[in-house]
Short mmCIF file of the C-alpha atoms (twelve columns), coordinates in Angstrom:
data_MODEL
# 
_entry.id   MODEL 
# 
loop_
_atom_site.group_PDB 
_atom_site.id 
_atom_site.type_symbol 
_atom_site.label_atom_id 
_atom_site.label_alt_id 
_atom_site.label_comp_id 
_atom_site.label_asym_id 
_atom_site.label_seq_id 
_atom_site.Cartn_x 
_atom_site.Cartn_y 
_atom_site.Cartn_z 
_atom_site.pdbx_PDB_model_num 
ATOM 1   C CA . MET A 1   9.231   -6.207  -14.659 1 
ATOM 2   C CA . ALA A 2   9.904   -5.811  -10.956 1 
ATOM 3   C CA . GLY A 3   11.558  -2.519  -11.969 1 
ATOM 4   C CA . ASP A 4   8.029   -1.102  -12.124 1 
ATOM 5   C CA . LEU A 5   7.748   -1.429  -8.345  1 
ATOM 6   C CA . PRO A 6   9.479   1.897   -7.556  1 
ATOM 7   C CA . GLY A 7   6.874   3.791   -9.594  1 
ATOM 8   C CA . ILE A 8   4.023   1.894   -7.947  1 
ATOM 9   C CA . PHE A 9   5.411   2.658   -4.492  1 
ATOM 10  C CA . ASP A 10  5.886   6.353   -5.354  1 
ATOM 11  C CA . LYS A 11  2.217   6.565   -6.350  1 
ATOM 12  C CA . ILE A 12  1.053   4.654   -3.257  1 
ATOM 13  C CA . VAL A 13  3.047   6.916   -0.906  1 
ATOM 14  C CA . ALA A 14  1.730   10.059  -2.632  1 
ATOM 15  C CA . LEU A 15  -1.868  8.821   -2.343  1 
ATOM 16  C CA . GLN A 16  -1.412  7.899   1.317   1 
ATOM 17  C CA . GLU A 17  0.119   11.222  2.310   1 
ATOM 18  C CA . ALA A 18  -2.691  13.101  0.508   1 
ATOM 19  C CA . ILE A 19  -5.479  11.447  2.524   1 
ATOM 20  C CA . THR A 20  -7.382  14.019  4.569   1 
ATOM 21  C CA . PRO A 21  -7.146  12.929  8.210   1 
ATOM 22  C CA . PRO A 22  -10.391 12.107  9.996   1 
ATOM 23  C CA . THR A 23  -11.547 14.776  12.459  1 
ATOM 24  C CA . GLY A 24  -9.189  14.977  15.421  1 
ATOM 25  C CA . GLU A 25  -6.477  12.881  13.771  1 
ATOM 26  C CA . LYS A 26  -2.987  13.947  12.656  1 
ATOM 27  C CA . ALA A 27  -1.772  13.776  9.069   1 
ATOM 28  C CA . MET A 28  0.193   10.655  8.355   1 
ATOM 29  C CA . LYS A 29  3.656   9.839   7.117   1 
ATOM 30  C CA . ALA A 30  4.193   7.068   4.548   1 
ATOM 31  C CA . TYR A 31  7.288   4.953   3.946   1 
ATOM 32  C CA . ASP A 32  8.103   2.828   0.920   1 
ATOM 33  C CA . GLU A 33  10.158  0.486   3.119   1 
ATOM 34  C CA . PRO A 34  10.393  -0.230  6.848   1 
ATOM 35  C CA . PRO A 35  12.085  2.700   8.605   1 
ATOM 36  C CA . GLY A 36  14.837  2.028   11.134  1 
ATOM 37  C CA . ASP A 37  12.585  3.356   13.874  1 
ATOM 38  C CA . VAL A 38  8.878   4.130   13.760  1 
ATOM 39  C CA . ALA A 39  8.402   7.284   15.809  1 
ATOM 40  C CA . LEU A 40  5.558   9.185   14.111  1 
ATOM 41  C CA . PHE A 41  1.978   7.930   14.175  1 
ATOM 42  C CA . PRO A 42  -0.076  7.259   12.239  1 
ATOM 43  C CA . CYS A 43  2.193   6.078   9.461   1 
ATOM 44  C CA . PHE A 44  2.055   3.707   6.542   1 
ATOM 45  C CA . VAL A 45  4.821   1.161   6.057   1 
ATOM 46  C CA . ASN A 46  4.455   -0.402  2.610   1 
ATOM 47  C CA . ILE A 47  5.971   -3.802  1.882   1 
ATOM 48  C CA . GLU A 48  5.558   -5.934  -1.234  1 
ATOM 49  C CA . GLU A 49  4.861   -9.620  -0.770  1 
ATOM 50  C CA . GLU A 50  7.425   -12.055 -2.054  1 
ATOM 51  C CA . GLY A 51  7.204   -12.768 -5.728  1 
ATOM 52  C CA . VAL A 52  5.441   -11.386 -8.776  1 
ATOM 53  C CA . GLU A 53  2.865   -13.310 -10.758 1 
ATOM 54  C CA . ILE A 54  3.555   -13.028 -14.507 1 
ATOM 55  C CA . ILE A 55  0.893   -13.863 -17.100 1 
ATOM 56  C CA . ARG A 56  1.742   -13.985 -20.806 1 
ATOM 57  C CA . SER A 57  -0.517  -14.006 -23.829 1 
ATOM 58  C CA . PRO A 58  0.123   -13.112 -27.476 1 
ATOM 59  C CA . GLY A 59  1.447   -9.556  -27.582 1 
ATOM 60  C CA . LEU A 60  0.813   -8.912  -23.886 1 
ATOM 61  C CA . ARG A 61  2.618   -9.405  -20.606 1 
ATOM 62  C CA . GLN A 62  0.851   -8.802  -17.296 1 
ATOM 63  C CA . GLN A 63  2.376   -8.602  -13.838 1 
ATOM 64  C CA . LYS A 64  0.504   -8.851  -10.576 1 
ATOM 65  C CA . PHE A 65  2.033   -7.342  -7.428  1 
ATOM 66  C CA . VAL A 66  0.624   -7.683  -3.911  1 
ATOM 67  C CA . ILE A 67  1.515   -4.875  -1.510  1 
ATOM 68  C CA . ASN A 68  0.742   -4.849  2.197   1 
ATOM 69  C CA . MET A 69  0.062   -1.289  3.256   1 
ATOM 70  C CA . HIS A 70  0.485   -1.413  7.055   1 
ATOM 71  C CA . LEU A 71  -1.083  1.635   8.700   1 
ATOM 72  C CA . LEU A 72  0.543   1.765   12.145  1 
ATOM 73  C CA . PHE A 73  -1.018  3.636   15.053  1 
ATOM 74  C CA . ALA A 74  0.941   2.849   18.206  1 
ATOM 75  C CA . PRO A 75  3.336   0.304   19.627  1 
ATOM 76  C CA . GLY A 76  1.704   -2.546  21.530  1 
ATOM 77  C CA . VAL A 77  -1.950  -2.500  22.454  1 
ATOM 78  C CA . GLN A 78  -2.935  1.075   23.191  1 
ATOM 79  C CA . LYS A 79  -6.475  2.383   23.479  1 
ATOM 80  C CA . TYR A 80  -5.682  5.465   21.368  1 
ATOM 81  C CA . GLY A 81  -4.314  3.336   18.556  1 
ATOM 82  C CA . VAL A 82  -7.344  1.069   18.359  1 
ATOM 83  C CA . ARG A 83  -9.760  4.015   18.350  1 
ATOM 84  C CA . SER A 84  -7.780  5.839   15.661  1 
ATOM 85  C CA . ARG A 85  -7.622  2.744   13.493  1 
ATOM 86  C CA . ARG A 86  -11.419 2.648   13.258  1 
ATOM 87  C CA . LEU A 87  -11.519 6.228   11.964  1 
ATOM 88  C CA . TRP A 88  -8.998  5.692   9.144   1 
ATOM 89  C CA . VAL A 89  -10.436 2.627   7.363   1 
ATOM 90  C CA . LYS A 90  -13.041 4.406   5.227   1 
ATOM 91  C CA . PRO A 91  -10.846 7.380   4.189   1 
ATOM 92  C CA . VAL A 92  -8.059  5.032   3.067   1 
ATOM 93  C CA . ILE A 93  -10.385 2.786   1.059   1 
ATOM 94  C CA . ASP A 94  -12.100 5.838   -0.477  1 
ATOM 95  C CA . ALA A 95  -8.761  7.395   -1.496  1 
ATOM 96  C CA . PHE A 96  -7.595  4.249   -3.258  1 
ATOM 97  C CA . ASP A 97  -10.970 3.527   -4.880  1 
ATOM 98  C CA . ASN A 98  -10.895 7.060   -6.320  1 
ATOM 99  C CA . ALA A 99  -7.446  6.341   -7.833  1 
ATOM 100 C CA . ILE A 100 -7.961  2.688   -8.722  1 
ATOM 101 C CA . ARG A 101 -5.987  3.206   -11.937 1 
ATOM 102 C CA . PHE A 102 -2.532  4.544   -11.160 1 
ATOM 103 C CA . ASP A 103 -1.840  5.499   -14.771 1 
ATOM 104 C CA . ASN A 104 1.287   7.595   -14.850 1 
ATOM 105 C CA . GLU A 105 4.658   7.467   -16.569 1 
ATOM 106 C CA . GLN A 106 6.455   5.761   -13.690 1 
ATOM 107 C CA . ALA A 107 3.898   3.000   -13.094 1 
ATOM 108 C CA . PRO A 108 1.407   2.186   -15.875 1 
ATOM 109 C CA . VAL A 109 -0.898  0.296   -13.504 1 
ATOM 110 C CA . GLN A 110 -4.016  -1.026  -15.132 1 
ATOM 111 C CA . TYR A 111 -5.961  -1.649  -11.934 1 
ATOM 112 C CA . ALA A 112 -5.012  -1.431  -8.220  1 
ATOM 113 C CA . PRO A 113 -7.792  -2.183  -5.734  1 
ATOM 114 C CA . ILE A 114 -7.549  -2.697  -1.998  1 
ATOM 115 C CA . GLU A 115 -8.784  -6.266  -1.660  1 
ATOM 116 C CA . SER A 116 -8.932  -6.666  2.108   1 
ATOM 117 C CA . VAL A 117 -8.203  -5.069  5.476   1 
ATOM 118 C CA . SER A 118 -6.782  -6.897  8.492   1 
ATOM 119 C CA . PHE A 119 -6.642  -5.635  12.069  1 
ATOM 120 C CA . ALA A 120 -4.018  -8.084  13.334  1 
ATOM 121 C CA . PRO A 121 -0.979  -6.570  15.076  1 
ATOM 122 C CA . VAL A 122 2.022   -6.038  12.786  1 
ATOM 123 C CA . ASP A 123 5.655   -6.675  13.680  1 
ATOM 124 C CA . ILE A 124 8.142   -4.191  12.224  1 
ATOM 125 C CA . ASN A 125 11.783  -4.477  13.329  1 
ATOM 126 C CA . ASN A 126 10.843  -6.697  16.295  1 
ATOM 127 C CA . THR A 127 8.230   -4.269  17.641  1 
ATOM 128 C CA . GLU A 128 4.519   -5.050  17.517  1 
ATOM 129 C CA . TYR A 129 2.135   -2.262  16.477  1 
ATOM 130 C CA . VAL A 130 -1.597  -1.636  16.519  1 
ATOM 131 C CA . ALA A 131 -2.323  -1.608  12.785  1 
ATOM 132 C CA . ALA A 132 -4.734  -1.832  9.907   1 
ATOM 133 C CA . THR A 133 -3.191  -3.695  6.990   1 
ATOM 134 C CA . PHE A 134 -4.689  -2.874  3.606   1 
ATOM 135 C CA . VAL A 135 -3.850  -5.498  0.981   1 
ATOM 136 C CA . LEU A 136 -3.495  -3.871  -2.437  1 
ATOM 137 C CA . ARG A 137 -3.149  -5.861  -5.648  1 
ATOM 138 C CA . ALA A 138 -1.695  -3.960  -8.602  1 
ATOM 139 C CA . TRP A 139 -1.963  -5.255  -12.175 1 
ATOM 140 C CA . LEU A 140 0.368   -3.933  -14.848 1 
ATOM 141 C CA . ALA A 141 -0.162  -4.757  -18.496 1 
ATOM 142 C CA . GLU A 142 2.218   -3.925  -21.287 1 
ATOM 143 C CA . ALA A 143 2.424   -4.745  -24.940 1 
ATOM 144 C CA . PHE A 144 5.263   -7.184  -25.477 1 
ATOM 145 C CA . THR A 145 6.567   -8.981  -28.527 1 
ATOM 146 C CA . PHE A 146 8.134   -12.326 -27.754 1 
ATOM 147 C CA . ASP A 147 11.144  -13.416 -29.788 1 
ATOM 148 C CA . ALA A 148 10.578  -16.521 -31.919 1 
# 
């Protein structure tokens, strides 16, 4: 079940790195886990929330993952970071809405919308960053036969 997470993260990182930067902005880097040091901006740091919700019904098992996609712009409170953040919100939401089904061999995701965006600062490795956090919920469904 949670073994499907690597495929989901691979797809998320590929989608993030393919986003066309807004005018005047640099292309971004995306990480599937917190890097030791964040040095390139903007960058996505993707972290799954604790736990997986599992729903079972006859012949079907569904899993629901929540992934916080932290788009970091600058350490601390910097004018450049806040301005850049405003430019990226729509392109990120558009990119994920256009790929709302991640269907591929590594991650057979049924549906993966961004459900909310937060502009609160984010702490990564004891450093606070100007950020936009996109909360993505990914549903996987697979046929499953339960033993009697």
